[in-house]
C-alpha positions as CSV (number, residue, x, y, z in Angstrom):
1,M,-114.1,2.0,115.2
2,I,-112.9,5.4,116.4
3,R,-109.8,6.7,114.6
4,S,-107.7,9.7,115.3
5,H,-107.6,11.9,112.2
6,V,-104.9,14.6,111.6
7,I,-106.8,17.8,110.8
8,G,-104.1,20.4,111.3
9,L,-100.3,20.6,111.3
10,G,-97.9,23.4,112.2
11,S,-94.3,24.1,113.1
12,Y,-92.0,26.9,114.2
13,L,-88.2,27.4,114.1
14,P,-86.4,30.2,116.0
15,E,-85.2,33.1,113.8
16,T,-81.5,32.7,114.9
17,V,-79.5,30.3,112.7
18,L,-76.2,28.8,113.8
19,T,-74.1,27.5,111.0
20,N,-71.2,25.0,111.2
21,D,-68.7,27.7,110.3
22,E,-70.0,29.8,113.3
23,L,-69.6,26.7,115.6
24,A,-66.1,26.2,114.3
25,R,-65.2,29.6,115.9
26,R,-66.4,28.3,119.3
27,V,-65.0,24.8,119.4
28,D,-62.3,22.7,117.6
29,T,-64.4,21.5,114.6
30,S,-65.2,22.4,111.0
31,D,-68.0,22.5,108.6
32,E,-66.5,19.5,106.7
33,W,-66.1,17.5,110.0
34,I,-69.7,18.1,111.0
35,R,-71.3,17.4,107.7
36,E,-69.3,14.2,107.1
37,R,-70.3,12.7,110.4
38,T,-73.8,14.0,110.9
39,G,-75.1,15.5,107.6
40,I,-75.9,18.7,109.6
41,R,-75.2,22.1,107.9
42,R,-77.0,24.5,110.3
43,R,-79.5,24.6,113.2
44,H,-81.8,27.1,114.7
45,V,-81.3,28.3,118.3
46,V,-83.4,30.4,120.6
47,R,-82.4,33.9,121.6
48,K,-82.0,35.0,125.2
49,G,-85.4,35.0,126.9
50,E,-87.1,32.8,124.3
51,L,-88.7,29.8,125.9
52,T,-89.8,26.3,124.9
53,S,-93.5,27.4,125.5
54,D,-92.9,30.3,123.1
55,L,-92.0,27.9,120.3
56,A,-94.8,25.6,121.2
57,I,-97.4,28.3,121.1
58,R,-96.4,29.4,117.7
59,A,-96.5,25.9,116.2
60,S,-99.8,25.2,118.0
61,M,-101.4,28.4,116.6
62,R,-100.4,27.4,113.1
63,A,-101.8,23.9,113.6
64,L,-105.1,25.2,114.9
65,L,-105.3,27.7,112.0
66,E,-104.8,24.9,109.5
67,A,-107.4,22.7,111.3
68,G,-109.8,25.6,111.2
69,I,-110.8,25.3,114.8
70,E,-110.6,27.5,118.0
71,A,-108.7,26.5,121.1
72,S,-112.0,26.3,122.9
73,E,-112.7,23.1,120.9
74,L,-109.7,21.3,122.4
75,D,-110.3,18.6,125.1
76,L,-106.6,17.9,125.7
77,I,-103.1,19.2,125.1
78,V,-100.2,16.7,125.3
79,C,-96.7,18.4,125.0
80,A,-93.6,16.3,124.5
81,T,-90.5,18.2,125.8
82,T,-87.2,17.5,127.6
83,T,-86.7,21.2,128.1
84,P,-89.7,22.6,129.9
85,D,-89.8,26.3,130.9
86,D,-89.9,25.3,134.6
87,T,-89.5,22.2,136.7
88,F,-93.2,22.7,137.2
89,P,-95.9,23.4,136.1
90,A,-96.0,21.6,132.8
91,S,-95.2,23.7,129.7
92,A,-98.5,22.4,128.3
93,T,-100.4,24.4,130.8
94,K,-98.7,27.6,129.7
95,V,-99.7,26.8,126.2
96,Q,-103.2,26.1,127.4
97,A,-103.4,29.5,129.1
98,R,-102.0,31.4,126.2
99,L,-104.3,29.8,123.7
100,G,-107.3,30.7,125.9
101,M,-108.3,27.1,126.5
102,T,-110.3,27.0,129.7
103,R,-111.5,23.4,129.9
104,G,-110.1,19.9,129.6
105,A,-106.5,19.1,130.6
106,A,-102.9,19.8,129.6
107,F,-99.8,17.9,130.6
108,D,-96.2,17.2,129.4
109,V,-94.7,13.9,128.4
110,Q,-90.9,13.3,128.8
111,A,-89.4,10.6,126.5
112,V,-86.6,12.8,125.1
113,C,-86.3,12.3,121.3
114,T,-89.1,9.8,121.2
115,G,-91.3,12.2,123.0
116,F,-93.5,13.1,120.1
117,I,-94.3,9.4,119.3
118,Y,-95.1,8.9,123.0
119,A,-97.4,12.0,123.1
120,L,-99.1,10.9,119.9
121,S,-99.7,7.5,121.4
122,V,-101.2,9.0,124.6
123,A,-103.5,11.3,122.5
124,D,-104.6,8.5,120.2
125,N,-105.5,6.3,123.2
126,F,-107.5,9.1,124.8
127,I,-109.4,9.4,121.6
128,R,-109.9,5.7,121.1
129,A,-111.2,5.4,124.7
130,G,-113.7,8.2,124.1
131,Q,-112.2,10.4,126.8
132,A,-111.3,13.2,124.3
133,R,-112.5,14.2,120.8
134,T,-110.0,16.9,119.8
135,V,-106.4,16.8,121.0
136,L,-103.4,19.1,120.4
137,V,-100.1,17.1,120.3
138,I,-96.9,19.2,120.5
139,G,-93.2,18.4,120.4
140,A,-91.1,21.4,121.5
141,E,-87.5,21.8,122.6
142,T,-84.8,24.3,123.4
143,M,-82.0,21.7,123.4
144,S,-79.4,24.5,123.1
145,R,-80.0,25.2,126.9
146,L,-78.7,21.7,127.8
147,L,-75.5,21.7,125.7
148,D,-71.9,21.9,126.9
149,W,-70.6,24.3,124.2
150,T,-67.1,23.1,124.8
151,D,-68.0,19.5,123.8
152,R,-67.8,19.2,120.0
153,T,-69.2,15.7,120.0
154,T,-72.6,17.0,121.3
155,C,-72.9,20.7,120.7
156,V,-72.8,20.3,116.9
157,L,-75.8,18.0,116.9
158,F,-78.7,19.8,118.4
159,G,-81.1,22.6,117.6
160,D,-84.3,24.2,118.8
161,G,-87.8,24.1,117.4
162,A,-91.4,23.0,117.8
163,G,-94.1,21.1,115.8
164,A,-97.7,20.4,116.5
165,L,-100.7,18.6,115.1
166,V,-104.4,18.5,115.9
167,L,-106.1,15.1,116.2
168,R,-109.9,14.7,116.0
169,A,-112.0,11.6,116.5
170,G,-113.4,10.1,113.3
171,D,-115.0,6.9,112.0
172,G,-113.0,4.0,110.7
173,K,-113.7,0.4,109.7
174,G,-110.8,-1.0,111.8
175,N,-108.6,-2.1,108.9
176,N,-105.4,-0.7,107.5
177,A,-107.2,1.3,104.8
178,D,-108.6,3.6,107.4
179,Q,-107.6,7.2,107.5
180,G,-105.8,8.5,110.6
181,V,-103.6,6.8,113.2
182,L,-103.5,3.1,112.5
183,N,-101.3,2.2,115.5
184,T,-98.5,3.4,117.8
185,K,-95.8,1.2,119.3
186,I,-93.6,2.5,122.1
187,F,-90.7,0.9,124.0
188,S,-88.0,1.7,126.6
189,D,-85.0,0.1,128.3
190,G,-83.7,1.9,131.3
191,R,-80.6,-0.2,131.5
192,L,-79.1,1.9,128.7
193,R,-79.5,5.2,130.6
194,D,-75.7,5.9,130.8
195,L,-75.3,6.0,127.0
196,L,-77.4,9.2,126.6
197,Y,-78.3,11.4,129.5
198,V,-78.1,14.8,131.2
199,D,-75.8,15.0,134.1
200,G,-78.1,17.0,136.3
201,G,-81.6,17.4,137.7
202,P,-83.6,18.8,140.6
203,S,-83.2,15.7,142.8
204,S,-79.6,14.8,142.0
205,T,-77.7,18.1,141.5
206,Q,-80.2,20.9,141.8
207,T,-79.0,22.0,138.4
208,T,-80.1,21.6,134.8
209,G,-76.9,19.7,133.8
210,H,-75.4,19.1,130.3
211,L,-76.2,16.5,127.7
212,R,-73.7,13.6,127.6
213,M,-73.6,10.8,124.9
214,A,-71.7,7.7,123.9
215,G,-72.1,8.3,120.2
216,K,-71.0,5.0,118.8
217,E,-73.1,2.9,121.1
218,V,-76.1,5.2,120.6
219,F,-75.8,4.7,116.8
220,R,-75.7,0.9,117.1
221,H,-78.8,0.7,119.3
222,A,-80.6,3.4,117.3
223,V,-80.5,1.4,114.0
224,T,-81.5,-1.8,115.7
225,N,-84.3,-0.5,117.9
226,I,-85.8,1.8,115.3
227,A,-85.9,-1.0,112.7
228,G,-87.6,-3.2,115.3
229,A,-90.3,-0.6,116.1
230,I,-91.0,-0.1,112.4
231,E,-91.4,-3.9,111.9
232,A,-93.6,-4.2,114.9
233,S,-95.9,-1.4,113.7
234,L,-96.2,-2.8,110.2
235,H,-96.7,-6.4,111.4
236,E,-99.6,-5.3,113.6
237,A,-101.2,-3.5,110.7
238,G,-100.7,-6.4,108.3
239,L,-98.5,-4.3,106.0
240,K,-95.0,-4.5,104.5
241,I,-92.2,-2.0,104.1
242,S,-93.1,-1.6,100.4
243,D,-96.6,-0.5,101.4
244,V,-95.3,2.7,103.1
245,D,-95.3,5.8,101.0
246,W,-93.2,8.0,103.3
247,F,-90.9,7.4,106.3
248,V,-90.6,10.4,108.7
249,P,-87.8,9.6,111.2
250,H,-86.4,11.4,114.1
251,Q,-83.7,13.6,112.7
252,A,-80.8,12.5,114.9
253,N,-78.1,12.1,112.4
254,Q,-78.0,11.4,108.6
255,R,-76.0,8.3,109.2
256,I,-78.7,6.8,111.4
257,L,-81.3,7.6,108.8
258,D,-79.2,5.9,106.1
259,G,-78.3,2.9,108.3
260,T,-81.9,2.2,109.2
261,A,-83.0,2.5,105.5
262,R,-80.3,0.1,104.5
263,K,-81.2,-2.4,107.2
264,L,-84.8,-2.5,106.2
265,G,-84.4,-2.1,102.4
266,I,-86.1,1.3,102.3
267,D,-85.6,3.5,99.3
268,P,-83.8,6.6,100.6
269,K,-86.0,8.7,98.3
270,R,-89.0,7.7,100.6
271,V,-87.2,9.0,103.7
272,V,-87.9,12.6,104.8
273,S,-84.7,14.2,105.9
274,T,-84.5,17.7,107.4
275,V,-81.5,17.1,109.6
276,A,-79.2,19.2,107.4
277,D,-81.1,22.4,108.2
278,H,-82.7,21.6,111.6
279,G,-80.1,19.4,113.4
280,N,-81.5,17.2,116.1
281,T,-84.4,19.0,117.7
282,S,-85.3,16.0,120.0
283,A,-89.1,15.7,120.5
284,A,-89.7,18.5,117.9
285,S,-87.9,16.7,115.0
286,V,-90.6,14.4,113.8
287,P,-93.4,17.0,113.6
288,L,-91.0,19.5,112.1
289,A,-90.0,17.0,109.3
290,L,-93.6,16.0,108.9
291,D,-94.7,19.6,108.4
292,V,-92.0,20.2,105.8
293,A,-93.0,17.1,103.8
294,V,-96.7,17.9,103.9
295,K,-96.3,21.6,103.0
296,D,-94.0,20.9,100.1
297,G,-96.5,18.4,98.7
298,R,-94.6,15.2,99.1
299,I,-97.1,13.7,101.6
300,K,-100.6,13.7,100.1
301,K,-104.0,12.6,101.3
302,G,-104.3,8.8,101.4
303,D,-100.5,8.3,101.7
304,L,-99.3,5.8,104.3
305,V,-96.8,7.5,106.6
306,L,-94.6,5.9,109.2
307,L,-93.1,8.0,112.0
308,E,-90.3,6.7,114.2
309,A,-87.8,7.9,116.8
310,M,-85.3,6.9,119.5
311,G,-84.1,8.8,122.4
312,G,-82.4,8.7,125.9
313,G,-83.7,6.3,128.4
314,F,-83.5,4.5,126.0
315,T,-86.9,5.1,124.5
316,W,-88.0,4.3,121.0
317,G,-91.2,3.9,119.0
318,A,-93.2,4.2,115.8
319,A,-96.6,5.4,114.6
320,L,-98.4,4.5,111.4
321,V,-100.7,7.1,110.0
322,R,-102.9,7.1,106.9
323,W,-102.8,10.7,105.8
């Protein structure tokens, strides 16, 4: 059986750091108010002129370096982003050009905060189908460009960043002891659009718009949906919660991370959390957190890792990977 093996991982955060105290000088909030409700202490934001593709290219170059391959070996680039440089073309094609990749294909996937899970699912299926051997999967966002900086309920939550990994086809036996991506499970429910959305777009307002959110309702659905995706992934693999070494969730809010862990009986020590320093970086949050946990030695070869996320749409999903 063909399995998608992770052979390289990289991430990048903009140099500019925005602390809670700095935000408190812009809107009616405080460090204590933000930390108590979200767990966030600071976030990184792009400077003027810095683009989503700039973050994506830096993360991608680091992933390729770790993989020990050249861009010319890539068959496909899948970039998850809600904040592309342009309405078109896809930001993935800009990354393709800057990397010097002159063959194959590159395209964007839009599933908001679940984007990286969706992109990973797309890449894994291309590899399983034999249509690609080596794929670069990116999650990159400049969420600061979508924020209403007068709305303290949303502007305190989000940050910018990018993460990337390289997948390469390898052999497997088809059981849950295989190395690589064991399964991906993705879901959506468009009826819940009005709970988390951006109030603009090319077709509707001819503007970018600002992010709007019904926080309490999003929290309720997030815990339920994420738990369901995790259970679906483990059930398909014939595994239990206790079999998972590390959970790497979308870094939306520390309360959501804690609530999901309580619902499923997950030891909080096995949950990777970077939300305090990164904020919610949407499609970039899972690969950013994954890179932190791999680089600091928590995630080791052979570990079973479960990635999960939920975002606007609503979209949600999970991916099970043997490192």
